N, C-alpha and C positions, 0 to 999 in steps of 0.2 A: 501348487496354490490356486484356488480356483476363486477367492476373494480377498479382498483388504480393506481396512479403514483407515481412514485419514484425517488430518487437519490440516485445510489451508489458513497460515496464519496472513492477519492483514499489517499493514504498513503504514508508518506515518514518515514525513520527510520533517526532520529537524532543521535542515536549511534548505532552501530551493533557491538557487541564482540561475538566472538567463543572461549568458555571455553577449549573446550575439545571434541573430538571425541570419542564417546562412544563405549562401547563392541558391542552393537547391531547394531552399522552403522551409527547410527544419533548423531547428534552434539547437544552440550549442548550450548546454547546461552544465551547473556543477552543483551537486545535490548530496545531502547527507540523508540516507536511508534507515530506518529502524523497523525492524520487525516488533509487534506487539502481540499480547496474548489473547487478543481479539481473535476469533476464528469461525470459520464456515467447516463442517465436517461433509466427508463425501466418503462413500461407499462404491467400490469398482468391484464388480465379478462378471466371469465368462459365464455367458447365457448361449443357450442353442439357437434361437432366432439368430440370423445373419444381422450384419451392420453394428450398429452403435445408438443405444436407446441413452435417451437422458431423463431423470424425473426431478423436479425440482420442489420446492416448498411455496415459490412464488410463482404466482399465475401469470405474471407479465414477462417472465423471463422466456427466452427461445430454448428449445430443446432440439434445435436442429444444428446445422452447418454455421448458424449464426452465435452460437456459444462457444466460448472457448475451450470448455473442457472438451465438446466434440471434437474441435479441430485438434485438441491436444491428442486424443484418443487415436483419429483418423491419421495422425502425422507417423505415430510408432507402427500403427498397423499395416500402412503403404509400406514403409521404410523395410519393415520385417517379416512381411509376407503372414501376418497373425490371421489366423483363418477364423478364429472364435468369434461370436458375436459378444459385445462388451456393453454391460450394463454399469450405469453411473449413476447414481441417487444422490443429489446434491443439497445439502440443508444449508440456506444460507442464515448466516446471522451479522456478516460483515455488512456494513450499508453499502445499497449498491449506486452507482456513478458519484463516489463519493468523494474521489482523490485517497483511496485507502488500499488500491490494486488489488480489490477482491475477485474479480475477474481473473488477473494475471495470476494471483497466488493460489486457483483453483486447477488453472491450466497447469503449474507447476508441479501440483499434486499429483495429476493424472501422470505428467510423465515421470515422475517418481515413483509413483505406484505402480505404473505399468512394467517400468523398468524391474521391480522388485517381483512382481507376480509371474513375469515371465523368464525371469533369469535372463535380461539382456546383457548384463555385464556393463552397461554404461557408466562412466565415471561422471562425478556432479560437473565437470566442466563440459563435457560432452551432453549432459542434459540442457547444461544452459547454453550451449552452442545450438542445439535444435529449439531452445526455447524463445531466441530472438527472433526466429522465423514466424513467432505467432504474437509476439508484443514486446516493447521495449522493456517492460517492469518485468517480462517473465524471469529472463537470467537471475534477476536481484531475487525474486521470489524462491527460485531454485537454492541461490545462495543463503540467504535468511541472514539475521543480524545485524551488525551495523557496518554501512558500506559508503564509501564516498563513489558517486555514479558522476562520469562525466562523456563527453561526446555528445550524442543524442540520448543517455542514458546507459549505454551498452557497455561501457569501459568500466568495469568496477574494481575498488580497492578495498580490501577488508580494513575496518579502523578498531581502535581499541572498544570495549564492549561500553554501553552506556552505564553510567553509574545508578544504582538501585533508586528506585522512585515509584511513584503511582502518576498513572496518567489518565484524565478524564477525557472521552470522547464523546462529542456532541454535534449530531447531524441535524440542521434543522429541516423543516419540511419542503424543502425546494430542490431541484436538481440542477446543476450547472453543468454544460457542454465545454469539454476540454477544448473542443476546435474552437469555439467563440471566447474565451479565455485567451487561447495563443494568437488568434486571428486579430484580436482588440490589443495585444501587447506590443508595443513600441518598443522592442529590446535595445536597439540601436541608440534610443533617444532618452534611456535611464540615465537619472543624475547620480553621481559616485555614491553618495549618502543611501539612494534606494537599494543598492546590493548589499546584501548581508556578508557578512565577514566569516566565511566559511573555515578559512585558515585558524581564525581565534577558536573556532566550534572545534575543529579538531586538536588544538591545543589542549582545551576544556577537556576533552575526552582523554587526552593521553594522562592529565593531571588527576582526573575523576575528580573535578569540579564542577557539582551540578548546577550551583548558581551562576557560574561563569558561562556555561554551556547554554541555560536557559536567558540569559541576558543576553546573548548573541544570536538566538534564532530569528530567522527572517525567510520571507518568502515575497518574491518579487512579484507573482501571479497577485497577491493582494490587491496591487495598484490596480487590477482590473476587475475583478471578483468582488471587493468590498463595496467599492463604488455602486456596481449595479444591484448587490443583495447586503443592505446596511446590518441585516440581523446578525451576520457573520461579525461584525465589529463588536455588535451588542453582547454577542456570547463571549468573545475575547473579555470585554470590558470586567464582563459578570466573574470570568473564572479568576481575572488580578485582584478583582476586589475581594474574593474570599479565596485568596491566600495562595493563586499560582505562581511559582515562581517566574514562569511566562507562559504565552497562550498565543497561540498559530495556527492559521489554517493550513491543512495539511493538501499537497497537490495543488489543484487548481478548483478544489473544495468541491461540495460546500464546508466539509467537516473539519471543526475546530479542536483542538486539542490544548490543553493545559499541564504542566508539569508540576507535582505536588511532591514535597519532601517528605511528607508524614501522611500516614494513612487516615487519622483524623481529619486533618483538613480537607483530604480528598473524599472522604464520605459524607462531611458536611456539604461540601460544594455540589458532589452528588445528588443530595437529597433536595437542596435548595434548587438547583437548577431543574429538576424534575417536577418540582410544583410549581415551578413559575411557567412551564410549559412554552420555553423559548426553544427548545428542540425536539423533533420528534422521536430521535434515538438517541439515548444517552447511557453510555458504560463506564465502568471504570475497570483498568486493567493495569497492568504492569510492562516493561520492556521485556522482550524476548531474547535473552543473549546466547549465541551459539558457541561452545566450547572446540575451539579449533584446535 
């Protein structure tokens, strides 16, 4: 196999709790992660030129070792002594720096694709073990589906799949620094009511109760990001006004998503949101659930 085409899928956080700031500076988290249908497209191929060549459709993305897809390819090239040159063509659709793990998912796709292309024989767990060297979200992006992430995000437990629904995605025309958000989050001072009820969300998953799930969603990082960027709250209120069972910021933001129980409501909200220009990028998608 000299060439492989792949889709790298985005994620949202249905629940994001930060339990405490640890002594080593990392934050201990408890998050429910969900893969969705929005994706980047990658083509990986063997090339005659030595080294790794990355092309993207976005001029501002790095194409050198500062890009996670480059790092993922380099990691396997070094470990397995792969002598071929590797060409990677990346077409981005997942919003960049948006709390949707786009870069991590691209890296996970490269690990998976090169494992297939070179018949390296690595299991999913072995790919996840290598992925954590690239970033905390990469193992989850290898796993996909619905999962509970604990520790600093690297301890993953598979959860029942998300009930069928429609997900409206909106990224306003701002960029949010994850570092800024975590540095300004006073995790040890959060009030009890500011923490989402992650256990109740897990029970809702088990019961396949979409309404209960949406009503329990919460993200403690909103305590930092929303005051700094009020448009996030404006988009959340819009989505609920237009029929969302719940709306929340994903990750450290600024992307907002809304959960809808019917395609009709979701499509109406999608059209109205685009016309109001509250967000720069607007997508309508569904959960991507993995058959285990």
